[in-house]
C-alpha positions in Angstrom: 18.9 -14.8 41.6 19.4 -11.4 40.1 20.8 -11.9 36.6 21.9 -9.3 34.1 22.9 -9.6 30.5 25.3 -7.1 28.9 25.4 -6.7 25.1 27.2 -4.0 23.2 25.8 -5.0 19.8 24.8 -1.7 18.1 21.3 -3.1 17.2 18.7 -1.4 19.5 16.7 -4.6 20.0 14.4 -6.2 22.6 12.6 -9.5 22.8 9.8 -8.0 20.7 12.3 -8.1 17.7 13.0 -11.9 18.0 11.4 -12.8 14.7 12.8 -9.8 12.8 15.6 -10.1 10.2 17.8 -7.7 12.2 18.2 -10.3 14.9 21.2 -12.6 14.4 22.3 -15.7 16.3 24.0 -13.9 19.2 21.0 -11.7 19.8 18.4 -14.5 19.6 20.4 -16.5 22.0 20.3 -13.7 24.6 16.6 -13.2 24.1 15.8 -16.9 24.5 18.0 -17.3 27.6 16.6 -14.2 29.3 13.1 -15.7 28.9 14.1 -19.1 30.2 15.9 -17.6 33.3 12.7 -15.6 34.0 10.6 -18.7 33.7 12.8 -20.3 36.3 12.0 -17.5 38.7 15.0 -15.3 38.4 15.0 -11.5 38.1 16.4 -10.6 34.7 17.7 -7.4 33.3 19.1 -6.9 29.8 21.5 -4.0 29.1 22.1 -3.2 25.5 21.5 -0.3 23.1 17.7 -0.3 23.3 16.1 3.1 23.9 15.3 4.0 27.6 13.9 1.5 30.0 11.0 -0.9 29.6 9.6 -4.1 31.1 8.6 -6.8 28.6 7.2 -10.1 29.9 8.6 -9.4 33.4 12.1 -8.8 32.0 13.7 -5.3 32.2 15.3 -4.0 29.0 17.6 -1.0 29.5 20.3 1.0 27.8 23.8 0.3 28.8 24.2 3.9 29.9 21.7 3.2 32.7 23.8 0.6 34.5 24.2 1.2 38.2 27.6 0.4 39.6 26.2 0.2 43.1 23.6 -2.4 42.2 24.8 -6.0 42.9 23.8 -9.0 40.7 24.2 -12.6 41.5 25.2 -13.3 38.0 26.4 -11.1 35.1 26.6 -12.5 31.6 28.3 -10.6 28.8 27.7 -11.2 25.1 31.2 -11.3 23.6 32.7 -8.3 25.3 34.3 -8.9 28.7 35.0 -5.2 29.3 31.3 -4.7 29.9 31.7 -6.3 33.3 33.2 -2.9 34.4 29.7 -1.5 34.3 28.2 -3.7 37.0 28.9 -5.6 40.2 28.2 -9.3 40.4 29.1 -12.4 42.5 29.6 -14.5 39.4 30.6 -13.8 35.8 30.0 -15.7 32.6 31.1 -14.7 29.1 29.6 -15.9 25.8 32.3 -16.2 23.1 31.1 -16.1 19.5 34.5 -16.0 17.9 37.9 -17.7 18.0 40.5 -15.2 19.2 44.2 -15.7 19.5 45.8 -14.4 22.7 47.3 -11.6 20.7 44.0 -10.5 19.3 42.4 -10.9 22.8 45.0 -8.4 24.2 44.6 -6.1 21.2 40.8 -6.0 21.7 41.6 -4.9 25.3 39.8 -7.9 26.8 42.6 -9.4 28.9 42.6 -7.0 31.9 38.9 -7.5 32.4 39.3 -11.2 31.9 41.9 -11.4 34.7 39.9 -9.1 37.0 36.5 -10.8 36.8 37.6 -14.4 36.1 34.5 -15.4 34.0 33.6 -18.9 33.0 33.5 -19.1 29.2 30.6 -20.7 27.4 31.9 -22.9 24.6 29.7 -24.1 21.8 31.4 -27.0 20.2 34.5 -29.3 20.3 35.9 -27.1 17.5 35.4 -24.0 19.7 37.1 -25.7 22.7 40.0 -27.0 20.8 40.7 -23.6 19.1 40.5 -21.4 22.2 43.8 -20.6 23.8 44.1 -22.5 27.1 45.0 -19.3 29.0 41.6 -17.9 27.9 39.9 -20.9 29.5 41.8 -20.8 32.8 38.8 -19.8 35.0 36.6 -22.5 33.7 34.3 -23.3 30.8 30.7 -24.4 30.2 30.0 -26.5 27.2 26.5 -26.1 25.7 24.6 -26.7 22.5 22.3 -23.8 21.5 18.7 -24.5 20.7 16.5 -22.7 18.1 13.7 -20.2 18.4 10.3 -21.6 19.5 8.8 -20.8 16.1 10.9 -23.6 14.6 9.8 -26.1 17.2 6.2 -25.1 16.7 6.3 -25.3 12.9 4.3 -28.1 11.3 6.4 -30.2 8.9 4.6 -31.3 5.8 5.7 -32.6 2.4 4.8 -29.5 0.4 8.4 -29.0 -0.6 9.9 -28.4 -4.1 12.0 -31.3 -5.1 14.3 -29.0 -7.1 15.3 -26.5 -4.5 18.3 -26.4 -2.1 18.8 -23.6 0.4 21.6 -21.7 2.2 20.5 -19.4 5.1 23.8 -18.6 6.9 25.5 -15.3 6.5 26.8 -14.6 3.0 30.3 -14.1 4.4 30.3 -17.7 5.6 31.7 -19.3 2.4 28.7 -18.6 0.3 31.2 -17.9 -2.5 32.6 -21.4 -2.1 29.1 -22.9 -2.3 28.2 -20.9 -5.4 31.4 -22.0 -7.1 30.6 -25.6 -6.4 27.0 -25.1 -7.6 28.1 -23.5 -10.9 30.8 -25.9 -11.7 29.7 -29.3 -10.3 26.0 -29.3 -9.6 24.0 -27.1 -12.0 25.8 -28.4 -15.1 24.6 -31.9 -14.2 21.0 -30.9 -13.5 20.0 -27.4 -14.8 16.5 -27.8 -13.3 17.8 -27.4 -9.8 17.5 -24.1 -7.9 19.5 -22.7 -5.0 18.0 -20.2 -2.6 20.6 -18.3 -0.7 21.1 -15.2 1.5 21.1 -12.1 -0.7 24.5 -11.4 -2.2 26.1 -9.8 -5.2 27.1 -13.4 -6.2 23.6 -14.4 -7.0 23.3 -15.5 -10.6 19.8 -16.6 -11.9 21.4 -17.9 -15.1 22.7 -20.7 -12.9 19.5 -21.2 -11.0 20.7 -19.2 -8.0 18.0 -16.9 -6.4 17.8 -14.8 -3.3 15.7 -16.2 -0.4 13.2 -14.0 1.5 15.2 -11.8 3.9 12.6 -10.2 6.2 11.2 -12.2 9.1 11.6 -15.7 10.6 8.1 -16.5 9.2 9.3 -16.0 5.6 12.6 -17.7 6.3 10.8 -20.8 7.4 8.5 -20.6 4.4 11.5 -20.8 2.1 13.1 -23.6 4.1 10.0 -25.7 4.1 9.8 -25.8 0.3 13.5 -26.8 0.1 14.7 -30.4 -0.2 18.3 -29.9 1.0 20.3 -27.5 3.2 23.7 -26.7 1.7 26.3 -25.2 3.9 30.1 -25.6 3.4 30.9 -24.2 6.9 33.4 -21.6 7.9 36.4 -21.3 10.2 34.5 -18.7 12.2 31.5 -21.0 12.7 31.5 -22.2 16.3 28.1 -23.7 16.3 25.9 -22.6 13.3 22.3 -21.9 14.3 21.3 -21.9 10.7 22.2 -25.6 10.4 20.4 -26.3 13.7 17.3 -24.6 12.3 17.5 -26.8 9.2 17.8 -29.9 11.4 14.8 -28.9 13.4 12.8 -28.5 10.2 14.0 -32.0 9.1 16.0 -30.8 6.1 19.0 -33.0 5.2 22.3 -31.2 5.3 25.3 -31.4 3.0 28.4 -29.7 4.4 32.2 -29.7 4.0 32.4 -29.7 7.8 34.5 -26.5 8.0 34.5 -25.0 11.5 31.9 -26.7 13.8 29.7 -27.9 10.9 30.9 -31.5 11.2 29.3 -31.5 14.7 25.9 -30.4 13.3 25.6 -33.4 11.0 25.5 -37.2 11.6 27.1 -38.5 8.5 24.7 -40.6 6.4 22.0 -40.3 9.1 21.0 -36.6 9.0 23.0 -35.6 6.0 26.5 -35.9 4.6 29.9 -34.4 5.5 31.9 -34.2 2.3 35.7 -34.4 2.2 36.0 -32.1 -0.9 33.9 -30.2 -3.4 33.5 -33.3 -5.6 31.9 -35.2 -2.8 29.8 -32.2 -1.8 28.4 -32.1 -5.4 28.0 -35.9 -5.4 26.0 -36.0 -2.2 23.9 -33.1 -3.2 22.9 -34.6 -6.5 22.4 -38.0 -4.9 19.9 -36.6 -2.4 18.0 -34.8 -5.1 17.8 -37.9 -7.3 17.3 -40.7 -4.7 13.9 -40.3 -3.0 14.5 -43.3 -0.8 17.7 -41.8 0.6 16.0 -38.5 1.2 13.1 -40.2 3.0 15.6 -42.1 5.2 17.5 -39.0 6.1 14.2 -37.1 6.8 12.9 -39.8 9.0 16.1 -39.8 11.0 15.7 -36.0 11.4 12.0 -36.4 12.5 13.2 -38.6 15.4 15.4 -35.8 16.6 12.8 -33.0 16.6 12.4 -31.2 19.8 15.6 -32.7 21.3 17.2 -29.3 22.0 15.2 -26.7 23.9 16.2 -23.4 25.6 15.0 -24.5 29.0 17.7 -27.3 29.0 20.3 -24.8 27.9 19.4 -22.3 30.6 19.4 -25.0 33.3 22.8 -26.3 32.2 24.4 -22.9 32.3 23.0 -22.2 35.8 24.0 -25.7 37.0 27.6 -25.2 35.9 28.3 -21.6 37.1 
């Protein structure tokens, strides 16, 4: 098949940037899927804001201004903006949705006309995503998938050279980092002031409470920080439809403590791969318990080891193509 991806993200990226800090979840998903579709023998073109035209590993990367309305694709996939389908012709249309939009907001963002015209299937990322998307905006069908993580996480050797006093948060700082820091300052650090929290750079960082910025450059340094951390702390957020950050922690066998906000309750098996707290008191309790109880930590970690490699991009790509 001839497949094209359409992405209006202002970042001028290609697959060469996969491990760079500028690449967020939505961009890494597109890069990984384009590679997998190519491996399956499909002809893949990615239109975004990259400069000019170039071929990288048999995949064409081109600027959106170079789309040809006369060229016909078997499948067009848009990354969050259904209006981009106006730039190409295709037999089938699929839309990735990375946010929960009310029907009113969908109309205000000028998505509805294109949605009705092209009738795309919507890729949904969690039960939370499915339950919170307006039924009208699913009327042409949906495809339910779990994202995988970048190959670098799958290839990483897991060892025991972690620091027993470090927890880490790697999600975006607007995803309730303020809530996490408040719990840390009030309910965790006062109980054990030897603990440290590494988190995404933010003005909220306060070294007086053992809160330090994590490395924020490449995936290589992200993984280095994660491997020396004993627990992954992430409250969750109402905008979190999947949370690749939590999936990366799972793949690196780091137990997770969460409040389960958004889709986070679906990323953790309670008492098996981490804990889903009902409130901030439980969140602090579970965090301190994992730090203190090495037998519990080993049990959670062993459970995580058994899940390593269970989610890969080749399966995600095959599932999408099977269900279009």
